[in-house]
C-alpha positions in Angstrom: -121.1 -175.7 -40.6 -124.4 -175.8 -42.4 -127.1 -178.4 -41.7 -129.5 -179.8 -44.2 -133.2 -179.3 -44.0 -135.5 -182.2 -45.0 -138.6 -180.3 -45.7 -140.4 -183.1 -47.5 -140.2 -185.6 -44.6 -143.3 -186.7 -42.8 -141.8 -184.5 -40.0 -139.9 -181.7 -41.6 -136.6 -181.3 -39.8 -132.9 -180.4 -39.9 -131.9 -182.8 -37.2 -131.4 -185.8 -39.5 -134.4 -187.8 -38.2 -134.0 -190.3 -41.1 -130.6 -191.1 -39.6 -132.1 -192.2 -36.3 -134.9 -194.6 -37.2 -135.8 -195.3 -33.6 -136.3 -191.6 -32.8 -138.2 -191.1 -36.1 -140.6 -193.9 -35.3 -141.1 -192.5 -31.8 -142.0 -189.0 -33.1 -144.2 -190.4 -35.8 -146.1 -192.3 -33.2 -146.5 -189.0 -31.2 -147.7 -187.1 -34.3 -151.3 -188.6 -34.4 -151.7 -187.7 -30.7 -150.7 -184.1 -31.6 -153.1 -183.9 -34.5 -155.9 -185.3 -32.4 -155.2 -182.7 -29.7 -155.2 -180.0 -32.4 -158.5 -181.1 -33.8 -160.1 -181.2 -30.4 -158.6 -178.1 -28.7 -157.1 -176.1 -31.5 -159.0 -173.2 -33.2 -162.8 -173.7 -32.9 -163.7 -172.3 -36.3 -162.1 -171.9 -39.8 -159.5 -174.5 -39.0 -159.9 -176.1 -42.4 -159.9 -172.9 -44.5 -156.8 -171.9 -46.5 -154.9 -169.3 -44.4 -152.1 -167.1 -45.6 -149.5 -168.5 -43.2 -145.7 -168.2 -42.8 -144.2 -171.7 -42.8 -140.7 -172.5 -41.7 -138.7 -174.5 -44.3 -135.2 -173.5 -43.2 -133.4 -171.8 -40.3 -132.1 -168.9 -42.3 -133.8 -165.5 -42.7 -135.5 -166.5 -46.0 -136.2 -170.0 -44.9 -138.5 -169.3 -42.0 -140.5 -166.6 -43.9 -142.2 -168.5 -46.7 -145.8 -167.4 -47.2 -148.8 -169.1 -48.9 -152.3 -170.2 -48.3 -152.5 -173.5 -46.4 -155.2 -175.2 -44.3 -153.9 -175.6 -40.7 -154.3 -179.4 -40.6 -151.8 -179.5 -43.5 -149.4 -177.0 -41.9 -145.8 -178.3 -42.0 -145.0 -178.6 -38.3 -141.5 -179.8 -37.8 -138.3 -179.7 -35.8 -135.8 -177.0 -36.5 -132.6 -176.1 -34.6 -130.5 -173.0 -35.5 -127.1 -173.5 -37.1 -124.5 -174.7 -34.6 -121.9 -172.1 -33.5 -118.4 -173.4 -34.1 -116.2 -173.9 -31.0 -119.0 -172.6 -28.8 -118.0 -172.4 -25.1 -120.1 -172.3 -21.9 -120.4 -168.6 -20.9 -121.3 -168.8 -17.3 -121.5 -170.8 -14.1 -119.2 -173.5 -12.7 -118.3 -174.8 -16.2 -117.6 -171.5 -17.8 -115.0 -171.7 -20.6 -115.6 -175.5 -21.2 -117.0 -176.8 -24.5 -120.8 -176.9 -24.6 -122.6 -180.2 -24.3 -124.1 -182.2 -27.1 -125.6 -184.7 -24.7 -127.2 -184.4 -21.3 -124.8 -184.8 -18.3 -126.2 -187.3 -15.9 -126.1 -184.9 -12.9 -128.3 -182.4 -14.8 -130.7 -184.8 -16.4 -133.7 -184.1 -14.0 -133.2 -180.3 -14.0 -132.9 -180.0 -17.7 -135.9 -182.2 -18.3 -137.9 -179.9 -15.9 -136.9 -176.8 -17.8 -137.9 -178.2 -21.1 -141.2 -179.6 -19.8 -142.3 -176.2 -18.2 -141.5 -174.3 -21.4 -143.1 -176.9 -23.6 -146.3 -176.9 -21.5 -146.9 -173.3 -22.2 -147.0 -173.8 -26.0 -150.2 -175.9 -26.3 -151.7 -174.0 -23.3 -151.9 -170.7 -25.2 -153.5 -172.4 -28.2 -156.2 -173.8 -25.8 -156.7 -170.4 -24.2 -157.2 -168.8 -27.6 -159.4 -171.6 -29.0 -162.7 -169.6 -29.3 -161.2 -166.3 -30.6 -161.6 -167.2 -34.3 -165.3 -166.9 -33.9 -165.1 -163.2 -33.0 -162.1 -161.9 -35.0 -162.3 -158.2 -35.7 -161.0 -158.8 -39.3 -159.6 -161.4 -41.5 -156.2 -159.8 -41.0 -156.5 -160.4 -37.3 -157.8 -163.9 -37.6 -154.8 -164.7 -39.8 -152.5 -163.3 -37.2 -154.2 -165.4 -34.5 -153.8 -168.6 -36.6 -150.1 -167.7 -37.3 -149.5 -167.5 -33.5 -151.4 -170.8 -33.0 -149.5 -172.8 -35.5 -146.2 -171.5 -34.3 -147.0 -172.3 -30.7 -147.7 -175.8 -32.1 -144.3 -175.9 -33.7 -142.7 -174.7 -30.5 -144.3 -177.7 -28.8 -142.8 -179.9 -31.4 -139.4 -178.4 -30.6 -139.6 -179.3 -26.9 -141.0 -182.7 -27.6 -138.1 -183.5 -29.9 -135.7 -182.7 -27.1 -137.6 -184.9 -24.7 -137.8 -187.8 -27.1 -134.2 -187.5 -28.3 -132.4 -187.0 -25.0 -134.6 -188.3 -22.2 -135.7 -191.7 -23.2 -138.8 -193.3 -21.6 -139.1 -190.4 -19.1 -139.1 -187.9 -22.0 -141.7 -189.8 -24.0 -144.0 -189.8 -20.9 -143.5 -186.1 -20.4 -144.3 -185.5 -24.1 -147.5 -187.4 -23.8 -148.4 -185.5 -20.6 -148.2 -182.2 -22.4 -151.2 -183.2 -24.5 -153.1 -184.5 -21.4 -152.9 -181.4 -19.3 -155.3 -178.6 -20.4 -155.6 -175.0 -19.7 -158.0 -174.3 -16.8 -158.7 -178.0 -16.2 -159.7 -178.4 -12.6 -158.1 -181.9 -12.4 -155.1 -181.6 -14.7 -154.3 -178.0 -15.4 -151.3 -176.4 -17.1 -148.2 -176.0 -14.9 -148.0 -172.2 -14.8 -150.9 -170.1 -13.5 -151.0 -167.5 -16.3 -151.7 -170.4 -18.7 -154.8 -171.4 -16.9 -156.4 -168.0 -17.2 -159.1 -167.5 -19.8 -158.5 -165.5 -22.9 -162.1 -164.8 -23.7 -161.8 -161.8 -26.0 -159.5 -160.0 -28.4 -158.5 -157.3 -26.0 -157.2 -160.0 -23.6 -155.5 -161.7 -26.6 -153.6 -158.5 -27.5 -152.5 -158.0 -24.0 -151.6 -161.7 -23.6 -149.4 -161.6 -26.7 -147.8 -158.4 -25.6 -147.1 -159.3 -22.0 -147.2 -163.1 -21.6 -145.5 -163.9 -24.9 -142.9 -161.4 -23.9 -142.2 -163.6 -20.8 -141.7 -166.4 -23.3 -139.1 -164.2 -25.1 -137.1 -163.8 -21.9 -137.3 -167.4 -20.9 -136.3 -168.6 -24.3 -133.4 -166.1 -24.4 -132.2 -167.3 -21.1 -132.3 -170.9 -22.2 -130.6 -170.0 -25.5 -127.5 -169.4 -23.3 -127.6 -173.0 -22.1 -124.5 -175.2 -22.0 -126.8 -177.9 -23.4 -126.3 -177.0 -27.1 -129.4 -178.6 -28.6 -131.6 -176.6 -26.2 -129.7 -173.4 -27.0 -130.1 -173.9 -30.8 -133.8 -174.9 -30.4 -134.5 -171.7 -28.4 -132.6 -169.6 -30.9 -134.9 -170.6 -33.7 -138.0 -170.3 -31.6 -137.1 -166.7 -30.8 -137.4 -165.8 -34.5 -141.1 -166.8 -34.4 -141.8 -165.4 -30.9 -141.1 -161.9 -32.2 -144.2 -162.0 -34.4 -146.4 -162.9 -31.4 -145.3 -159.8 -29.5 -145.8 -157.7 -32.7 -149.4 -158.9 -32.8 -149.9 -157.7 -29.3 -148.1 -154.4 -29.6 -149.8 -153.3 -32.8 -153.2 -154.7 -31.7 -153.2 -152.5 -28.6 -151.9 -149.6 -30.6 -154.8 -149.9 -33.0 -157.3 -150.1 -30.1 -155.8 -146.9 -28.7 -156.0 -145.2 -32.1 -159.7 -146.1 -32.6 -160.5 -144.9 -29.1 -158.9 -141.6 -29.8 -160.9 -141.4 -33.1 -164.2 -141.9 -31.3 -163.2 -139.5 -28.5 -162.6 -136.7 -31.2 -165.7 -137.6 -33.2 -168.1 -137.5 -30.2 -166.2 -135.0 -28.0 -166.1 -137.3 -25.0 -163.7 -139.6 -23.1 -166.5 -142.1 -22.6 -166.7 -144.0 -25.9 -168.5 -147.1 -24.6 -171.9 -145.9 -25.9 -170.3 -145.6 -29.4 -168.8 -149.1 -29.6 -165.3 -148.2 -28.4 -163.1 -149.1 -25.4 -162.4 -146.4 -22.8 -158.8 -145.7 -22.0 -159.4 -146.5 -18.3 -160.5 -150.0 -19.3 -157.4 -150.5 -21.3 -155.4 -149.6 -18.2 -157.3 -152.2 -16.2 -156.6 -154.9 -18.7 -152.9 -153.8 -18.8 -152.7 -154.0 -15.0 -154.1 -157.6 -15.0 -152.0 -159.1 -17.7 -148.8 -157.4 -16.6 -149.2 -158.6 -13.0 -150.1 -162.1 -14.0 -147.1 -162.3 -16.3 -144.7 -161.0 -13.6 -145.6 -164.1 -11.6 -144.2 -166.3 -14.3 -140.7 -165.3 -13.4 -141.1 -166.9 -9.9 -140.0 -165.7 -6.5 -137.4 -162.9 -6.0 -134.9 -165.4 -4.8 -134.7 -169.0 -6.0 -132.4 -171.9 -5.2 -133.5 -173.6 -8.4 -132.7 -170.6 -10.5 -129.3 -170.4 -8.8 -128.6 -174.0 -9.4 -129.7 -173.8 -13.1 -127.2 -170.9 -13.5 -124.3 -172.5 -11.7 -124.8 -175.7 -13.6 -124.8 -173.8 -16.9 -128.4 -174.8 -17.7 -130.0 -171.4 -18.0 -128.3 -168.1 -18.2 -129.4 -164.5 -18.1 -130.9 -162.4 -20.8 -128.0 -161.4 -23.1 -125.5 -163.2 -20.9 -122.5 -162.6 -23.0 -123.1 -158.9 -23.2 -122.7 -158.5 -19.5 -119.4 -157.4 -18.0 -119.4 -159.1 -14.6 -117.7 -162.4 -13.7 -120.6 -164.7 -14.9 -120.4 -166.7 -11.7 -122.2 -164.2 -9.4 -121.5 -165.9 -6.0 -119.7 -162.9 -4.6 -121.7 -160.1 -6.3 -124.7 -158.6 -4.5 -127.8 -156.7 -5.2 -131.1 -155.6 -3.6 -134.5 -157.3 -4.1 -137.9 -156.1 -3.0 -139.2 -157.4 0.3 -142.8 -157.0 1.5 -143.5 -157.3 5.3 -146.3 -156.2 7.6 -144.2 -153.0 8.1 -144.3 -152.1 4.4 -142.3 -152.6 1.2 -138.5 -152.5 1.6 -135.4 -154.2 0.3 -133.0 -156.9 1.3 -129.5 -157.6 0.0 -128.8 -161.0 -1.6 -126.3 -162.5 -4.0 -126.9 -161.9 -7.7 -126.8 -165.7 -8.0 -129.8 -166.1 -5.7 -131.8 -163.2 -7.3 -131.7 -164.3 -11.0 -135.5 -164.4 -11.2 -135.7 -160.8 -10.1 -132.9 -159.7 -12.5 -134.8 -161.3 -15.4 -138.1 -159.7 -14.3 -136.4 -156.3 -14.3 -135.1 -156.8 -17.8 -138.6 -157.8 -18.8 -140.2 -154.7 -17.3 -137.7 -152.5 -19.2 -138.8 -154.2 -22.4 -142.5 -153.9 -21.6 -142.1 -150.1 -21.0 -141.1 -149.6 -24.6 -144.5 -150.4 -25.9 -146.2 -148.3 -23.2 -144.1 -145.4 -24.4 -145.2 -145.8 -28.0 -148.9 -145.9 -27.0 -148.4 -142.9 -24.8 -146.8 -140.9 -27.6 -150.0 -141.6 -29.6 -152.1 -140.3 -26.8 -150.0 -137.2 -26.4 -149.9 -136.4 -30.1 -153.7 -136.7 -30.1 -153.9 -134.1 -27.3 -155.0 -136.5 -24.5 -153.7 -136.1 -21.0 -154.2 -139.8 -20.3 -151.1 -141.9 -20.0 -151.0 -145.7 -19.7 -148.7 -147.0 -16.9 -147.2 -150.2 -15.7 -148.4 -150.8 -12.2 -146.0 -151.3 -9.2 -144.4 -154.7 -9.3 -146.2 -155.7 -6.1 -149.7 -155.0 -7.5 -151.9 -158.1 -7.8 -149.1 -160.6 -7.3 -149.6 -164.2 -6.3 -146.0 -165.4 -6.3 -143.0 -164.2 -4.3 -142.7 -161.7 -1.5 -145.9 -159.8 -2.3 -148.1 -162.9 -2.0 -150.9 -162.1 0.5 -150.3 -158.4 0.5 -152.6 -155.8 -1.1 -150.5 -153.3 -3.1 -151.9 -150.4 -5.1 -150.7 -149.7 -8.6 -148.8 -146.8 -7.1 -147.0 -149.1 -4.6 -148.9 -148.4 -1.4 -149.6 -151.2 1.0 -153.4 -151.4 1.6 -155.6 -153.1 4.1 -158.1 -155.7 2.9 -161.0 -153.1 3.2 -159.0 -150.4 1.4 -158.2 -152.9 -1.4 -161.8 -154.0 -1.7 -163.0 -150.4 -1.9 -160.7 -149.5 -4.8 -160.0 -152.7 -6.7 -162.7 -152.0 -9.3 -160.7 -149.0 -10.4 -157.7 -151.1 -11.1 -158.8 -154.5 -12.5 -161.5 -155.3 -15.0 -165.0 -155.5 -13.5 -167.8 -157.8 -14.6 -169.3 -154.7 -16.3 -166.1 -154.0 -18.1 -165.9 -157.6 -19.3 -169.5 -157.6 -20.4 -168.9 -154.4 -22.5 -165.8 -156.0 -24.1 -167.7 -159.1 -24.8 -170.5 -157.1 -26.4 -168.0 -155.8 -28.9 -166.7 -159.2 -29.9 -168.6 -159.7 -33.2 -166.7 -161.5 -36.0 -165.9 -159.6 -39.2 -165.1 -161.8 -42.2 -165.3 -159.4 -45.2 -161.8 -158.7 -46.6 -160.6 -155.2 -45.6 -163.5 -154.6 -43.1 -162.7 -153.9 -39.4 -164.8 -154.1 -36.2 -165.7 -150.7 -34.9 -163.6 -150.9 -31.7 -160.2 -151.2 -33.5 -158.4 -149.2 -36.2 -157.1 -150.9 -39.3 -153.4 -151.8 -39.4 -151.0 -149.4 -41.3 -149.9 -152.2 -43.6 -150.8 -155.7 -44.6 -148.7 -158.9 -44.3 -145.7 -159.7 -46.5 -146.4 -156.7 -48.7 -150.0 -157.7 -49.3 -152.7 -155.0 -48.9 -154.9 -154.8 -45.7 -157.9 -155.9 -47.7 -156.2 -159.0 -49.1 -158.1 -162.3 -48.7 -155.9 -163.6 -45.9 -158.4 -166.5 -45.2 -160.3 -168.1 -48.0 -163.8 -168.6 -46.7 
């Protein structure tokens, strides 16, 4: 069954807003609040310039990949759900085999609302975190990619707000307003999840954020795509198409930094390229350590009653749930999860149902490693002995069993004094941050690149690298 897209509506959509005047009026009353938030906390510079952006006008492959210059205030934010799957059944939990839900069952109303709010809160948070980056973009190509990420995060917020307005009444409308009232890093009213209150002060942080933290978003969205609540499933399915670009920005961005560092190492016959305007490989490892560990915390504790209840109720599945060959109930299946105690790091056995957070975190780590392998191949091919590595899952953790323990990147439990003596080798220091900041000088001439990053291998949508992606 195909669904019609109304791209010319005040709110472009394929959910028949014009057929529900009450919902349409509610969303149109929220729209000015969103625009005001965007003007106040969206990109700090160039927000009115025409940008070569991809704009969704349909849910098919061609529909969500339409390119053209548009100023961001005129961007066509809207509400899009993937096409419905005919005769779709619930694939897991207590309701496995039953028809999926088109409305919210009363007993799951609070839990579903919480899932949607937490996901929705991350979308404007990342825009706020990245607000200042347009001032120091290393090229117009990169600035355009930043803005593409920003507008898509804005559209993902719209997706969650639609669900709140459509299915959760007054409570949902209040939650939608609150997502524009919380702000990243605000001491009084911060964002819900810790990683979204961290600063993103420079482009190296941005690339690692989009590689690691947006990858968490991929796995959370993929888990909710399995939901028995079909509107949430279809919403997440479409969002995942856009999320892939965010991770591409991070993966290729870091790869280009590695490439430029290797060029400077060869040119100057040294591994210390800081005096020549580059970024040392050791500093890349420190930033990797930080962003990976912060992103691991987003998956929650190793065991979770909430996650088990979400699964049993059919609200949130596992990554690629239907590809798995177990019973999709998990109450009698067991696995081991990490456990940190004063005696050291060990394991304990729990049900797979209780350990869903850890299972998702492991799937995430496997996916993260693929990019590490690509960057390391570049290092090896260039003759470097240096290899980037994911640190131990207990390193620098603030959530779960490792909270309160000092664990080295190699997985050794350390005393407070041992940690203090070595932490500057593992996490960015003030001197590292100051050096990165010194490199952050904006480049706005088409085709030109900052000296700390290599150019991309190709442009966007078959355009050359030196294309005028932003009309200044």
